[in-house]
C-alpha positions in Angstrom: 32.9 32.5 19.9 35.9 34.8 19.5 34.5 36.2 16.3 31.1 36.9 18.0 32.8 38.7 20.9 34.9 40.8 18.5 31.7 42.1 16.8 30.6 43.7 20.1 32.2 46.2 22.5 35.7 45.1 23.5 35.0 46.0 27.1 31.8 43.9 27.3 31.4 41.2 29.9 29.7 38.1 28.5 27.7 35.6 30.5 26.7 32.1 29.4 23.3 33.1 28.0 24.8 35.9 25.9 27.5 33.6 24.5 24.8 30.9 23.6 22.7 33.5 21.8 25.5 35.2 19.9 27.0 31.9 18.7 23.5 30.3 18.1 24.4 27.4 20.4 22.1 25.4 22.6 24.6 23.3 24.5 26.2 25.2 27.4 29.0 22.6 27.6 30.1 23.7 24.1 30.3 27.3 25.2 32.2 26.5 28.4 34.6 24.3 26.5 35.2 27.0 23.9 35.8 29.5 26.6 38.4 27.3 28.3 40.2 26.9 24.9 40.3 30.7 24.4 41.4 31.2 27.9 44.3 28.7 27.5 45.5 30.7 24.5 45.2 34.0 26.4 42.5 35.4 24.1 39.9 35.8 26.8 39.8 36.2 30.6 37.4 34.3 32.7 35.8 35.3 36.0 34.1 32.5 38.0 31.8 32.8 41.0 30.5 29.9 43.0 26.9 30.4 44.3 25.5 28.2 47.0 21.7 27.7 46.8 19.4 26.0 49.2 16.7 23.9 47.5 13.9 21.5 48.6 14.9 17.9 48.6 12.5 14.9 48.0 11.0 15.0 51.5 10.9 18.8 51.4 8.8 18.8 48.3 6.3 16.4 49.9 6.2 18.5 53.1 5.5 21.6 51.0 2.6 19.8 49.3 1.2 17.8 52.3 2.5 19.7 55.3 5.4 19.1 57.6 5.1 16.1 59.9 4.9 18.2 63.0 2.2 20.4 61.3 0.1 17.3 60.5 0.3 15.9 64.0 -0.4 19.3 65.6 -3.5 19.6 63.4 -4.6 16.2 64.4 -4.0 17.0 68.1 -6.2 20.1 67.9 -9.0 18.1 66.3 -9.1 15.6 69.2 -11.0 16.1 72.4 -8.1 14.1 74.1 -5.0 13.4 72.1 -3.5 10.2 73.3 -0.3 8.3 72.3 -2.5 5.3 71.4 -4.6 7.5 69.1 -1.5 9.0 67.5 -0.1 5.6 66.7 -3.4 4.6 65.1 -3.7 7.8 63.1 -0.1 7.9 61.7 2.2 5.3 60.3 4.8 3.9 62.7 7.7 5.6 60.9 6.0 9.0 61.4 4.5 8.7 64.9 7.8 8.3 66.7 9.8 11.0 65.0 6.7 13.3 65.0 6.4 13.1 68.8 10.1 13.9 69.1 9.6 17.0 67.0 6.6 18.1 69.1 8.5 17.5 72.3 11.1 20.0 71.1 8.3 22.5 70.6 7.0 22.1 74.1 4.5 19.2 73.9 4.7 16.9 76.8 3.2 13.4 77.6 1.3 12.9 80.8 -0.2 9.5 81.5 -0.2 8.7 77.8 -1.9 12.0 76.9 -0.3 14.7 74.8 -0.2 18.1 76.5 0.7 21.4 74.8 2.7 24.0 76.7 2.0 27.3 74.7 -0.3 26.5 71.7 0.2 29.9 70.1 4.0 29.6 70.3 3.9 26.1 68.9 1.7 27.1 66.0 3.9 30.1 65.3 7.1 28.0 65.1 5.4 25.5 62.8 4.2 28.3 60.5 7.6 29.8 60.4 9.1 26.4 59.3 6.5 26.0 56.6 7.2 29.5 55.4 10.9 28.8 55.2 10.3 25.8 53.0 7.9 27.8 50.8 10.7 30.4 50.3 13.0 28.0 48.6 15.0 27.9 46.4 17.1 30.8 47.8 20.7 31.9 48.0 22.4 30.4 51.1 23.4 33.8 52.3 19.9 35.1 52.3 18.1 32.4 54.2 17.4 32.2 58.0 20.5 30.6 59.5 18.5 29.1 62.4 16.0 27.5 60.0 18.9 26.3 57.8 20.5 24.6 60.8 17.2 23.0 61.8 16.3 21.5 58.5 19.9 20.5 57.8 19.7 18.2 60.7 16.6 16.5 59.2 16.9 13.9 56.5 16.1 14.8 52.9 14.1 18.0 53.5 16.6 20.5 52.0 19.7 20.2 50.0 22.6 22.6 49.3 23.5 23.0 45.7 26.5 24.9 44.3 26.6 26.3 40.8 29.3 28.2 39.1 28.7 31.4 37.1 31.3 32.4 34.5 31.8 35.7 32.7 34.2 36.1 29.7 36.0 39.3 28.5 38.2 39.8 25.5 41.9 40.4 26.2 44.0 42.7 24.1 45.4 39.6 22.4 41.9 38.4 21.6 40.9 41.8 20.1 44.0 41.8 18.0 43.3 38.5 16.2 42.5 39.1 12.6 39.0 38.4 11.4 40.5 36.6 8.4 42.0 34.0 10.7 38.6 33.3 12.3 37.2 30.8 9.8 34.7 28.2 11.0 35.8 24.7 9.9 34.2 21.3 10.3 36.6 18.9 11.9 35.9 15.2 12.2 36.8 13.6 15.6 35.3 10.1 15.2 35.3 7.6 12.3 31.8 6.1 11.9 30.5 3.5 9.5 28.1 6.1 8.1 31.1 8.4 7.3 33.1 5.7 5.5 30.1 4.7 3.3 30.5 7.9 1.3 33.4 9.8 -0.2 33.2 12.9 2.1 35.9 11.6 4.3 38.5 11.8 1.5 38.4 15.6 1.6 37.4 16.2 5.2 39.7 17.7 7.9 40.4 15.4 10.8 41.2 16.4 14.3 44.9 15.8 15.1 45.9 13.7 18.1 49.2 14.0 19.9 50.1 10.4 20.5 53.1 11.4 22.6 50.9 12.9 25.3 50.4 10.6 28.3 46.8 9.4 28.5 44.8 9.6 31.7 44.1 6.4 33.5 40.4 5.6 33.8 39.2 5.3 37.4 36.8 2.4 37.8 35.1 0.9 40.7 36.8 -1.9 42.7 36.4 -3.8 45.9 37.9 -2.5 49.2 41.0 -4.6 50.0 39.3 -6.0 53.1 36.3 -7.2 51.1 38.5 -8.6 48.4 40.5 -10.5 51.0 37.3 -11.9 52.6 36.1 -13.1 49.1 39.5 -14.7 48.5 39.4 -16.5 51.9 35.8 -17.6 51.3 36.6 -19.0 47.9 39.5 -21.0 49.4 37.3 -22.5 52.1 34.6 -23.4 49.6 37.3 -25.0 47.3 38.4 -27.1 50.2 34.9 -28.5 50.7 33.8 -26.3 53.6 30.3 -24.7 54.1 29.9 -21.1 55.4 28.3 -20.4 58.7 26.7 -17.0 59.5 25.0 -16.2 62.8 24.1 -13.4 65.3 26.4 -10.9 66.9 24.4 -10.9 70.2 25.0 -14.0 72.3 24.8 -15.3 75.8 27.9 -15.6 78.1 26.9 -19.3 78.4 27.5 -20.1 74.7 30.3 -17.5 74.4 32.3 -18.6 77.4 30.8 -21.5 79.5 30.4 -23.9 76.6 34.0 -23.4 75.7 35.2 -24.3 79.2 36.3 -20.7 80.0 36.0 -20.3 83.8 33.5 -17.8 85.1 36.3 -15.9 86.9 38.5 -15.7 83.8 39.8 -12.1 83.1 38.3 -12.1 79.6 34.9 -12.0 81.2 35.5 -8.6 82.9 33.6 -5.5 81.9 36.8 -3.9 80.6 37.3 -6.8 78.1 33.8 -7.7 77.0 30.9 -5.6 75.7 27.9 -6.7 77.9 24.4 -5.4 77.0 21.7 -3.8 79.1 19.0 -5.0 76.7 17.9 -7.7 76.7 18.6 -8.1 80.4 19.2 -11.9 79.9 19.0 -14.6 77.3 17.1 -17.8 78.1 19.1 -21.0 77.9 18.1 -24.6 78.1 18.2 -25.7 81.8 19.7 -29.1 81.0 22.5 -27.5 79.0 23.3 -25.1 81.9 23.3 -28.0 84.4 25.7 -29.9 82.2 28.0 -26.8 82.1 27.7 -26.5 85.8 28.9 -30.0 86.4 31.8 -29.6 84.0 33.0 -26.3 85.5 32.6 -27.4 89.1 34.0 -30.9 89.1 34.5 -32.0 85.5 31.2 -34.0 85.2 31.7 -37.4 83.6 34.7 -36.4 81.4 37.4 -37.4 83.9 38.4 -33.8 84.3 38.5 -32.1 87.7 36.9 -28.9 86.3 37.7 -25.5 87.6 36.3 -25.9 91.1 34.3 -23.2 92.8 30.7 -22.5 92.0 29.0 -22.0 88.7 26.2 -19.3 88.2 23.4 -19.8 85.7 22.7 -16.0 85.9 26.2 -15.3 84.6 25.6 -17.8 81.7 22.5 -15.9 80.7 24.1 -12.4 80.5 23.9 -11.0 77.0 27.0 -9.7 75.2 28.5 -9.0 71.8 30.3 -12.1 70.8 34.1 -12.0 71.4 34.8 -14.8 68.8 33.0 -16.7 66.1 33.5 -20.0 67.9 30.3 -19.2 69.9 28.3 -19.7 66.7 30.3 -22.8 65.7 29.7 -24.6 69.0 26.0 -23.9 68.8 26.0 -25.4 65.3 27.8 -28.5 66.5 25.4 -28.8 69.5 22.4 -28.8 67.0 24.2 -31.4 64.8 26.2 -33.5 67.3 26.4 -36.7 65.2 26.7 -35.2 61.7 30.2 -34.9 60.2 30.8 -31.4 59.0 33.4 -28.9 57.7 32.3 -25.3 58.3 33.9 -21.9 58.3 33.1 -18.3 59.1 34.6 -14.9 58.3 32.7 -12.5 60.4 32.8 -9.6 63.0 33.6 -10.0 66.6 33.8 -7.4 69.4 36.2 -6.8 72.3 36.7 -3.8 74.6 40.1 -2.9 73.2 41.7 0.6 73.2 42.2 1.7 69.6 45.9 1.8 68.6 48.0 0.7 65.7 47.4 -3.0 66.4 44.0 -3.1 68.1 40.4 -2.3 67.3 37.2 -2.9 69.4 35.5 -4.4 66.3 37.3 -6.7 63.9 36.9 -9.8 61.8 37.8 -13.4 62.8 38.4 -16.3 60.4 37.5 -19.7 61.7 37.5 -23.3 60.3 36.0 -26.4 62.0 36.2 -30.1 61.0 34.2 -32.7 62.9 34.3 -36.3 61.7 35.2 -39.7 63.0 39.0 -40.3 63.0 39.9 -36.6 62.8 43.3 -36.1 64.4 46.2 -33.7 64.9 47.9 -34.7 61.6 44.7 -33.9 59.7 44.6 -30.5 61.4 48.2 -29.6 60.5 47.8 -30.8 56.9 44.6 -28.7 56.5 46.4 -25.7 57.9 49.3 -26.0 55.5 46.9 -26.5 52.6 44.9 -23.4 53.5 47.9 -21.1 54.0 49.6 -22.5 50.8 46.5 -21.4 48.9 46.7 -18.0 50.5 50.2 -17.7 49.2 52.3 -18.8 52.2 53.7 -22.3 51.5 56.0 -22.3 54.5 54.0 -23.0 57.7 54.9 -24.3 61.0 53.1 -25.0 64.3 54.2 -25.0 67.9 52.6 -25.9 71.2 50.3 -23.3 72.8 47.5 -23.1 75.4 43.9 -22.3 74.9 41.1 -23.1 77.5 39.0 -25.1 75.1 41.5 -27.1 73.0 44.0 -29.8 73.9 46.4 -30.2 72.2 46.6 -26.5 71.3 48.8 -25.0 68.5 50.0 -21.6 67.4 50.3 -21.2 63.6 53.2 -19.4 62.1 54.0 -18.5 58.4 57.2 -17.4 56.9 57.0 -13.8 55.5 60.0 -11.9 54.2 62.4 -14.2 55.9 60.6 -14.0 59.3 58.2 -16.3 61.1 55.0 -14.5 62.0 52.3 -15.9 64.3 48.9 -15.7 62.6 46.5 -17.7 64.6 45.7 -20.6 66.9 44.4 -24.1 66.4 43.7 -27.3 68.3 41.3 -30.1 69.1 38.3 -29.3 71.3 38.6 -30.7 74.8 36.1 -33.3 76.1 34.8 -30.7 78.6 33.5 -28.8 75.5 32.2 -31.6 73.3 30.8 -34.3 75.7 28.2 -32.1 77.5 26.6 -31.4 74.0 26.5 -35.1 72.9 29.4 -34.7 70.5 31.4 -37.9 70.2 33.6 -37.3 67.2 36.9 -35.2 67.4 36.5 -31.5 66.5 39.5 -29.8 64.9 39.4 -26.0 65.0 41.6 -23.1 64.0 41.2 -19.3 63.7 42.9 -16.0 63.2 42.3 -12.3 62.9 41.5 -11.1 59.4 42.9 -7.6 60.0 46.2 -9.0 61.0 46.4 -11.1 57.8 45.3 -8.0 55.8 48.1 -6.0 57.3 50.5 -8.7 56.3 49.2 -8.9 52.7 49.1 -5.1 52.2 52.3 -4.4 54.0 50.8 -2.1 56.7 52.0 -1.3 60.2 48.9 0.4 61.4 45.5 -1.5 61.5 43.6 1.8 61.4 44.7 2.4 57.8 42.3 -0.4 56.8 39.3 1.7 57.8 40.4 5.2 56.8 38.5 6.7 53.8 41.7 7.5 51.8 40.7 7.2 48.2 44.2 7.7 46.9 45.5 4.9 49.1 42.7 2.6 48.0 43.3 3.3 44.4 47.0 2.3 44.8 46.3 -1.0 46.5 47.0 -4.3 44.6 44.1 -6.3 43.4 43.9 -9.3 45.7 
């Protein structure tokens, strides 16, 4: 490349196509690589310019060929004596009808009694034509396109794309011009040993590329699981190894199964709007009347369990309020209600939702780990032994439990593990109360324990801010240990 540049005017500026032609190369990567090498030796100077170009994306190419969605619907409207929403939904696919109406509304098309009405047809047609003309003008330099049209199509999916390309120009430096032509000899250098090369004798007289073995090699960057996902898989494998089956269920639940079934009183603070995400749609979730009456008896006077209940009055309307589940136990209790006589060991690692203010220790959406054992003869000693086995497999052999209180378990325990010389509380456990199990026909003891996954992740990864788990910091992710 240097020899070719010396044969021309020393003041000449070379672009990529000129370099390829002068050197009789076809691969632009070879030219760029050679240019970098010459630049590193101070023999050429390089000017780089980044050009941003707007091009059609996949949907844009289809729109240019078949017409924009709003153009096709507008054409259909003009061909109808009365353009109705029902006719539109029949003439267009579902994934087009909805967005298309939204686009036409922006242009001034209204809906009156199910009939589409255009405000100013000429203005609508002009805007649609302007949009089509914009797509037809692409590709174009980003600085030359209509900024309003650019903003509009950038907000729509897969119609246009912004592509940046770099243009390079090379010039000889005085040092490059001064290099003797006698020193510019083209030599074939072998970089890779191949079986074909070794089959002959040419390698004996060939020149091989020299490698500096003292230079530090780059570390290859490969894909890996996010620490949270890796921890979930580790917990899942431990549960499966201990003979548990995984339980996966819906996020949207009723207050009845989420709260009432677990003997949480209907005036409990956790039920307030500031603590729980209630939903406007659906307006309610139908529940079995017999189940609600059983909960009513339990809450008001204890039913036939021997409990005195919570007193007051129980509302079935409150039970049917939809919400985002606040714990995974809501799904577990429904599974037990569907299989009241079958011994089981189930677990879940899934998302739950609580109306928390975001800070270093709280998130409104997080994961909960839960394990359940239901079988004849299950007791507190079995629960403690299971807990110690689980945490030992997690890498925390020192575990202790102490008395606690939860509305739906008795006795109740808090689980603590020893970490760096300190006891840390990681979750709760206990045996379901009769007020929880008996209304559902469950006769065997039910052992349960749970904890927050994010809290465990913070412990494992040595974090003091829960938000770090969900920040897209690639450098931090690369430096995390493989769990």
